[in-house]
VEXKOL-27457 format. One record per residue (C-alpha): x negated, y, z; residue in three letters. Coordinates in Angstrom, 3 decimals, m for minus. Layout:
<pts>
X_Y_Z_ala
...
</pts>
This chain:
<pts>
m5.684_6.311_51.518_unk
m7.533_3.442_52.130_unk
m7.578_1.472_48.660_unk
m9.952_m1.108_50.189_unk
m6.509_m2.296_51.616_unk
m4.203_m5.021_50.249_unk
m1.516_m4.816_52.756_unk
1.046_m7.467_50.725_unk
m1.991_m9.659_49.784_unk
m3.043_m9.768_52.905_unk
m0.105_m10.294_55.027_unk
0.934_m13.298_51.991_unk
m2.522_m15.137_53.155_unk
m1.838_m14.367_56.926_unk
0.979_m16.120_56.425_unk
0.133_m18.846_54.817_unk
m2.736_m19.589_56.949_unk
m0.052_m19.707_59.929_unk
1.259_m22.743_58.116_unk
4.726_m22.679_59.203_unk
7.299_m24.997_59.057_unk
10.051_m24.221_55.887_unk
13.376_m24.310_56.028_unk
13.966_m21.939_53.107_unk
13.807_m21.605_49.227_unk
11.271_m22.501_47.170_unk
12.565_m26.119_47.611_unk
8.811_m27.421_46.654_unk
7.837_m26.094_50.096_unk
3.930_m25.306_49.364_unk
3.801_m27.738_46.383_unk
4.817_m31.083_48.413_unk
7.962_m31.118_46.676_unk
6.693_m30.986_43.182_unk
5.182_m32.940_40.038_unk
1.819_m33.520_41.431_unk
0.039_m33.054_38.289_unk
1.604_m29.339_38.064_unk
0.712_m29.071_41.605_unk
m2.969_m30.018_40.967_unk
m3.414_m27.973_38.083_unk
m1.979_m25.029_40.005_unk
m3.386_m25.229_43.275_unk
m2.517_m25.148_47.018_unk
m3.549_m21.208_47.140_unk
m1.273_m20.393_44.720_unk
1.789_m22.753_45.939_unk
1.366_m21.554_49.608_unk
2.129_m17.842_48.874_unk
5.080_m18.762_46.355_unk
7.592_m17.329_48.923_unk
10.608_m15.470_49.181_unk
11.776_m12.179_50.933_unk
11.393_m13.534_54.331_unk
11.136_m11.363_57.314_unk
7.513_m10.668_57.844_unk
6.659_m10.059_53.846_unk
9.011_m7.300_53.053_unk
11.979_m7.072_50.593_unk
11.256_m5.430_47.148_unk
14.869_m4.652_47.002_unk
14.756_m2.259_50.210_unk
11.194_m2.229_51.204_unk
10.077_m0.686_54.216_unk
6.925_m3.109_55.463_unk
3.985_m4.486_53.300_unk
5.788_m3.823_50.268_unk
6.418_m0.218_50.676_unk
2.868_0.180_51.816_unk
1.817_m1.286_48.609_unk
3.744_0.636_46.337_unk
2.596_3.836_48.747_unk
m1.047_3.242_47.547_unk
m0.176_2.172_43.657_unk
1.224_5.802_43.832_unk
m1.637_7.107_45.136_unk
m3.955_5.341_42.665_unk
m1.764_6.463_39.395_unk
m1.275_10.223_40.744_unk
2.294_9.313_40.947_unk
5.048_10.084_43.750_unk
6.784_7.022_43.820_unk
5.956_3.411_42.370_unk
7.897_0.952_42.012_unk
6.496_m2.688_41.581_unk
8.164_m4.922_38.508_unk
8.530_m8.372_38.141_unk
10.668_m7.960_35.386_unk
8.048_m6.970_33.268_unk
7.365_m3.586_31.759_unk
10.946_m4.269_30.054_unk
12.629_m3.953_33.187_unk
10.823_m0.607_33.727_unk
11.658_0.887_30.456_unk
15.253_m0.394_30.996_unk
15.490_1.238_34.612_unk
14.005_4.637_33.006_unk
16.457_5.072_30.789_unk
19.266_3.970_32.798_unk
18.367_6.508_35.445_unk
18.685_9.456_32.770_unk
20.789_8.398_30.674_unk
25.038_7.853_31.021_unk
27.687_6.557_28.605_unk
27.505_9.042_25.496_unk
24.107_10.919_26.234_unk
21.323_11.762_24.032_unk
18.162_10.312_24.382_unk
14.986_11.519_21.755_unk
13.247_7.987_21.040_unk
10.507_7.115_18.302_unk
12.038_4.865_15.677_unk
8.950_2.467_16.295_unk
10.341_1.241_19.787_unk
10.153_m1.671_21.748_unk
13.307_m3.832_21.653_unk
13.594_m3.017_25.592_unk
14.029_0.777_24.640_unk
17.396_m0.417_22.280_unk
18.485_m2.861_24.967_unk
18.342_m0.034_27.451_unk
20.215_2.232_25.216_unk
23.202_m0.277_24.851_unk
23.259_m1.231_28.438_unk
23.587_2.838_29.075_unk
26.030_3.232_26.240_unk
23.552_6.043_25.113_unk
23.080_7.779_22.074_unk
19.777_7.648_20.190_unk
18.205_10.398_18.312_unk
15.315_8.949_16.409_unk
12.235_10.229_15.342_unk
10.206_9.059_12.545_unk
6.633_7.920_13.896_unk
3.481_9.679_11.829_unk
2.423_6.733_9.258_unk
m1.221_6.242_8.274_unk
m1.412_5.522_4.617_unk
m4.725_4.078_4.639_unk
m4.378_1.727_7.652_unk
m0.959_0.516_7.139_unk
m0.099_1.457_10.529_unk
2.486_3.757_12.767_unk
1.003_6.529_14.790_unk
3.101_8.238_17.486_unk
5.742_10.962_17.291_unk
4.082_14.865_17.318_unk
4.655_17.825_19.050_unk
6.584_19.191_15.893_unk
8.882_16.198_15.455_unk
9.934_16.389_19.065_unk
10.901_20.301_18.820_unk
12.506_19.596_15.770_unk
14.895_17.168_17.604_unk
14.987_19.470_20.710_unk
16.449_21.941_18.453_unk
18.819_19.812_16.899_unk
19.931_18.357_20.074_unk
19.582_20.556_23.018_unk
21.875_18.449_24.843_unk
19.685_15.382_25.026_unk
19.237_13.770_28.534_unk
15.668_12.661_28.104_unk
12.569_12.233_25.414_unk
10.811_8.867_25.330_unk
7.251_8.443_24.256_unk
4.870_5.901_23.564_unk
1.611_6.344_24.820_unk
m1.005_5.068_23.415_unk
0.938_2.630_20.527_unk
m0.176_m0.601_20.342_unk
m3.075_0.165_18.198_unk
m4.225_3.019_20.754_unk
m3.774_6.105_19.310_unk
m2.086_9.301_20.928_unk
m0.181_12.444_20.296_unk
m1.030_15.687_22.319_unk
1.224_13.933_25.180_unk
0.695_17.338_27.561_unk
2.203_19.408_24.646_unk
5.215_17.234_24.389_unk
5.637_16.744_28.095_unk
5.435_20.887_28.348_unk
8.076_21.405_25.269_unk
10.152_18.773_26.919_unk
10.210_20.967_30.375_unk
10.808_24.236_28.608_unk
14.187_22.644_27.990_unk
14.648_20.858_31.620_unk
14.240_18.077_30.173_unk
12.596_14.479_31.401_unk
9.582_12.937_29.548_unk
9.548_9.088_29.702_unk
6.809_7.211_28.588_unk
6.444_3.800_27.584_unk
3.056_3.477_28.628_unk
2.832_m0.429_28.112_unk
m0.775_m0.671_26.502_unk
m2.205_2.131_29.085_unk
m2.574_0.512_32.487_unk
m6.295_1.253_32.137_unk
m6.571_5.019_30.838_unk
m5.757_6.468_33.893_unk
m9.120_5.153_35.601_unk
m11.477_6.505_32.669_unk
m12.475_9.841_31.579_unk
m12.963_8.600_28.060_unk
m9.731_7.447_27.389_unk
m6.768_9.268_26.646_unk
m4.896_11.107_29.070_unk
m2.013_9.035_31.124_unk
1.349_9.402_31.643_unk
1.011_11.000_35.197_unk
m2.206_12.942_34.393_unk
m0.239_14.692_31.657_unk
2.934_15.583_34.107_unk
5.488_13.110_32.493_unk
8.256_12.410_34.702_unk
8.410_8.510_34.355_unk
6.285_5.862_33.034_unk
6.532_2.424_32.422_unk
3.152_0.970_32.658_unk
2.111_m2.733_32.378_unk
m0.608_m3.376_34.678_unk
m0.466_m7.203_33.724_unk
m1.653_m6.242_30.175_unk
m4.745_m4.581_30.519_unk
m4.910_m4.022_34.212_unk
m5.619_m7.352_35.301_unk
m2.188_m8.530_37.199_unk
m0.524_m11.655_36.342_unk
1.982_m11.944_33.613_unk
5.566_m9.872_33.872_unk
4.151_m7.598_36.534_unk
4.340_m4.096_36.020_unk
4.898_m0.590_37.884_unk
7.252_2.343_37.315_unk
5.301_5.507_37.957_unk
7.733_8.566_38.920_unk
6.446_11.926_38.808_unk
9.271_13.849_40.775_unk
7.419_16.960_41.340_unk
9.705_18.912_38.598_unk
12.625_17.756_40.276_unk
14.004_16.113_37.001_unk
13.941_12.744_38.307_unk
16.075_11.019_41.382_unk
13.538_8.383_42.894_unk
16.672_7.083_45.094_unk
18.499_6.392_41.835_unk
15.878_4.817_40.377_unk
15.290_2.582_43.348_unk
19.268_1.846_42.832_unk
18.868_0.818_39.109_unk
15.627_m0.859_39.356_unk
17.296_m3.351_41.945_unk
20.553_m3.826_39.936_unk
18.173_m5.035_36.896_unk
15.569_m6.933_39.570_unk
15.988_m10.883_40.677_unk
16.693_m11.472_44.538_unk
14.272_m14.351_44.323_unk
11.282_m11.827_43.374_unk
7.960_m13.795_42.822_unk
5.420_m12.904_45.634_unk
2.555_m14.340_43.580_unk
3.027_m11.590_40.932_unk
3.715_m8.798_43.464_unk
0.724_m10.085_45.398_unk
m1.527_m9.505_41.878_unk
m0.113_m5.918_41.361_unk
m1.653_m5.476_45.128_unk
m4.979_m6.683_44.184_unk
m5.282_m5.331_40.951_unk
m4.468_m1.464_42.096_unk
m7.328_m1.927_44.608_unk
m9.898_m3.517_41.790_unk
m8.536_m0.744_39.105_unk
m9.302_2.277_41.778_unk
m12.214_0.844_43.316_unk
m14.236_m0.705_40.465_unk
m12.049_0.236_37.359_unk
m14.555_2.983_36.156_unk
m17.284_0.699_36.177_unk
m15.520_m2.255_34.397_unk
m14.027_0.604_31.856_unk
m17.354_1.708_31.001_unk
m18.787_m1.483_30.059_unk
m15.723_m2.383_27.999_unk
m15.965_0.895_26.576_unk
m19.555_0.116_25.357_unk
m18.755_m3.373_23.959_unk
m15.825_m1.996_22.233_unk
m18.057_0.665_20.648_unk
m20.815_m1.932_19.780_unk
m17.992_m4.097_18.065_unk
m16.604_m1.494_16.202_unk
m20.428_m0.610_15.083_unk
m21.170_m4.398_13.957_unk
m17.462_m4.765_12.395_unk
m18.173_m1.740_9.900_unk
m21.572_m3.140_8.997_unk
m19.627_m6.050_7.614_unk
m18.222_m6.690_3.826_unk
m14.767_m5.951_3.124_unk
m13.708_m4.827_6.848_unk
m13.416_m1.785_8.626_unk
m12.513_m0.532_12.337_unk
m11.421_2.964_12.322_unk
m12.904_5.469_15.333_unk
m13.011_9.075_16.457_unk
m13.271_9.812_12.582_unk
m9.429_9.458_11.979_unk
m8.532_12.155_14.851_unk
m7.563_15.276_13.990_unk
m4.205_15.298_12.467_unk
m1.156_16.067_15.331_unk
m0.362_12.484_15.145_unk
m3.712_11.368_16.022_unk
m4.830_13.773_18.844_unk
m6.919_10.784_20.728_unk
m7.226_7.154_21.024_unk
m8.454_4.291_23.256_unk
m11.434_2.589_21.889_unk
m10.894_m0.538_23.680_unk
m8.237_m1.160_20.937_unk
m10.153_m2.314_18.251_unk
m8.217_m2.635_14.893_unk
m9.961_m4.422_11.886_unk
m8.497_m3.869_8.259_unk
m8.796_m6.771_5.990_unk
m7.171_m5.877_2.634_unk
m10.507_m5.453_1.324_unk
m11.241_m9.261_1.714_unk
m8.385_m10.125_m0.450_unk
m6.398_m11.653_2.199_unk
m3.496_m10.599_4.817_unk
m3.975_m10.038_8.565_unk
m1.868_m13.255_9.398_unk
m4.078_m15.489_7.497_unk
m6.958_m13.905_9.059_unk
m5.268_m14.635_12.322_unk
m4.773_m18.368_11.735_unk
m8.538_m18.542_9.855_unk
m9.891_m17.270_13.148_unk
m7.744_m19.815_15.316_unk
m8.611_m22.848_13.187_unk
m12.109_m22.150_12.493_unk
m13.382_m20.380_15.949_unk
m10.194_m20.863_18.342_unk
m9.977_m17.521_18.420_unk
m6.439_m15.505_19.313_unk
m6.146_m11.969_18.666_unk
m3.476_m9.877_20.109_unk
m1.867_m9.052_16.765_unk
m1.902_m9.361_12.929_unk
0.086_m7.631_9.968_unk
0.004_m7.308_6.354_unk
m3.574_m5.595_6.509_unk
m4.815_m5.641_10.183_unk
m5.371_m7.646_12.906_unk
m6.161_m6.248_16.318_unk
m8.235_m7.272_19.024_unk
m8.495_m5.957_22.619_unk
m11.848_m5.443_24.773_unk
m10.722_m5.613_28.388_unk
m12.600_m5.557_31.796_unk
m12.357_m9.261_31.115_unk
m15.034_m9.562_28.223_unk
m18.658_m10.120_27.801_unk
m21.342_m9.674_25.215_unk
m20.764_m13.419_24.712_unk
m17.055_m13.240_23.649_unk
m17.552_m10.004_21.639_unk
m20.891_m11.934_19.871_unk
m18.495_m14.499_19.375_unk
m15.966_m12.738_17.273_unk
m18.806_m11.015_15.428_unk
m20.072_m14.498_14.196_unk
m16.388_m15.168_12.963_unk
m15.845_m12.220_10.959_unk
m19.280_m12.159_9.514_unk
m18.344_m15.926_8.200_unk
m15.096_m14.652_7.422_unk
m16.549_m11.943_5.032_unk
m18.835_m14.529_3.756_unk
m15.921_m16.796_2.974_unk
m13.403_m14.342_1.353_unk
m15.610_m11.005_0.160_unk
m15.120_m10.279_m3.386_unk
m13.360_m13.764_m4.109_unk
m9.921_m12.434_m4.250_unk
m7.936_m9.948_m5.718_unk
m7.320_m6.759_m3.268_unk
m3.883_m5.999_m3.194_unk
m2.688_m2.326_m3.248_unk
m1.951_m0.818_0.308_unk
1.872_m0.106_0.266_unk
3.725_1.557_3.367_unk
7.216_2.404_2.203_unk
10.076_2.393_4.388_unk
13.785_3.604_4.163_unk
15.397_6.569_5.274_unk
16.808_6.091_8.893_unk
20.207_4.640_8.068_unk
23.169_6.975_9.155_unk
24.523_6.087_12.893_unk
28.262_5.487_12.838_unk
28.851_3.913_15.972_unk
27.161_4.222_19.418_unk
24.669_0.664_19.760_unk
26.828_m0.178_22.811_unk
30.388_m0.162_20.750_unk
28.674_m1.709_17.703_unk
26.835_m4.303_19.653_unk
30.406_m5.181_21.575_unk
32.487_m4.620_18.591_unk
34.412_m7.160_16.920_unk
32.322_m8.985_13.879_unk
32.215_m10.948_11.183_unk
29.687_m12.473_9.121_unk
28.918_m11.999_5.715_unk
26.134_m12.178_2.971_unk
23.442_m9.600_3.739_unk
23.245_m8.710_m0.278_unk
26.892_m8.068_m0.277_unk
26.928_m5.775_3.162_unk
25.831_m2.399_1.822_unk
28.394_0.054_3.179_unk
28.981_m2.143_6.543_unk
28.463_m1.476_9.903_unk
25.889_m4.033_11.414_unk
26.307_m5.112_14.918_unk
22.577_m6.458_15.425_unk
19.031_m5.836_14.801_unk
16.671_m6.575_12.043_unk
13.059_m5.547_12.363_unk
10.361_m6.300_9.406_unk
7.125_m6.141_9.736_unk
4.549_m4.150_8.844_unk
5.141_m1.874_9.544_unk
6.607_m2.478_12.464_unk
9.735_m0.170_12.855_unk
13.113_m1.644_13.573_unk
15.328_m1.489_10.047_unk
18.584_m1.405_11.084_unk
20.083_m1.275_14.553_unk
23.722_m2.031_15.831_unk
26.156_1.134_14.758_unk
24.222_1.630_11.786_unk
25.741_1.899_8.185_unk
23.817_m0.336_5.800_unk
22.591_0.777_2.622_unk
21.352_m1.255_m0.475_unk
18.171_0.598_m0.116_unk
17.877_m0.835_3.277_unk
18.931_m4.337_1.589_unk
16.438_m4.148_m1.308_unk
13.752_m3.438_1.437_unk
14.326_m6.208_3.854_unk
14.758_m8.738_0.577_unk
11.547_m7.692_m0.651_unk
9.773_m8.327_2.520_unk
11.642_m11.822_3.291_unk
10.782_m13.095_m0.220_unk
6.786_m12.294_0.120_unk
6.698_m14.133_3.447_unk
6.912_m11.416_6.147_unk
8.337_m12.254_9.290_unk
11.773_m11.023_10.012_unk
13.142_m10.597_13.667_unk
16.298_m9.825_15.189_unk
19.112_m11.676_13.298_unk
21.015_m14.319_14.637_unk
20.532_m16.025_11.160_unk
16.469_m15.836_10.844_unk
16.597_m16.549_7.173_unk
18.708_m13.098_6.367_unk
21.040_m14.777_4.199_unk
23.930_m13.490_6.353_unk
24.542_m10.752_8.727_unk
26.964_m9.635_11.383_unk
28.826_m6.666_10.713_unk
31.695_m4.388_12.423_unk
35.063_m5.945_11.611_unk
37.299_m2.890_9.467_unk
40.462_m2.947_11.016_unk
43.519_m1.029_9.463_unk
44.070_2.119_10.907_unk
46.706_2.652_13.849_unk
49.419_5.351_13.198_unk
</pts>
């Protein structure tokens, strides 16, 4: 296929150049009817292609023209049999994946450190999650992925599962042996769904981990906007229908159900253009990014009190490979937390990092970086070391996680059940009706339908008291929690 072509972007530009008289939404009509400060900042070119699904521009919900052509080019670029554009982000693509294969009551094998969109999909579908604990790195205080062995054990206990979901790569760039997991699941005639939110680029360079489509997975929700050059909120859902485990027509139906009818053509066009850039220029751009990341990592490891892991952590089943462009910086030996490091970098150098936790910060080196940006970060880190090294107490690294609680109700039933609010410290033995995530290490501690234990309560309270962020519950301070009302039995 001719990947120099951008059928959707080209059609949009041609339509705008024709300057049609518009009697349709959006009502700003090429910016004439909107706030002028916003118009001047965004620019008339962008506003001229802020359009809707009029006939010349095709329709994402049932594409037969330029959107269909653009999706076919994307499928070819990613090695997929079908690719669907998402303007609902990767969350929308993940929810589509799960709802395409799970019906109410079906089991799905998932890592415990899933993105919240996975649990949203499980609630929407009425599915029953079978949780697999990710491998933990007790030297760094981070989670890796799930292993082939853990998936094998889950499949033996739950041979009726409808799918296995894998995160590849993890947020920190580490991967398990995806090809082995795919082969194992397929031997049970079970499809593999991949959360590839942080891995759009890995398909386009041999020095990066194997992508979902290269590994033979059946579906992959891939964030083109995160690391592939499209605009925020634009993603793709790649399908490999060769094994007959996925019905692309059902996927199209479900993604349409979940997608706004006011689809953003700016986002769609950015996907079309990002595909072109990735397949034509991605290898060279990624070669440069990998080189910059390697330089950054080497220089960080010369700085007192800092450590950035590389290939030396590989060799275990959970750490089969890594994406070197994800630069994790361990700051514990400076006597400060990752949160404090993030704030220090912002206040002193106007640097924003991807994430921070108790012991680390994560910096992404992408095709948008240069030697100058990397050197700016290095200067900041050297000054950080100068400010903190050997001047504070180095705290012991502690990674502890309670056992996965008993799932007493399917999450959807718990989420929609009659509930009451009770003091969290007195909630042991009750069935929770909301989510509680505590970071680190980033694993959800309680999910709707699980029985709260005293161990869960103690763990969460300990983390709240030291000021770590808690996400999920309506009561952000975790003084109270929503639980299922215990009704009297019906005779």
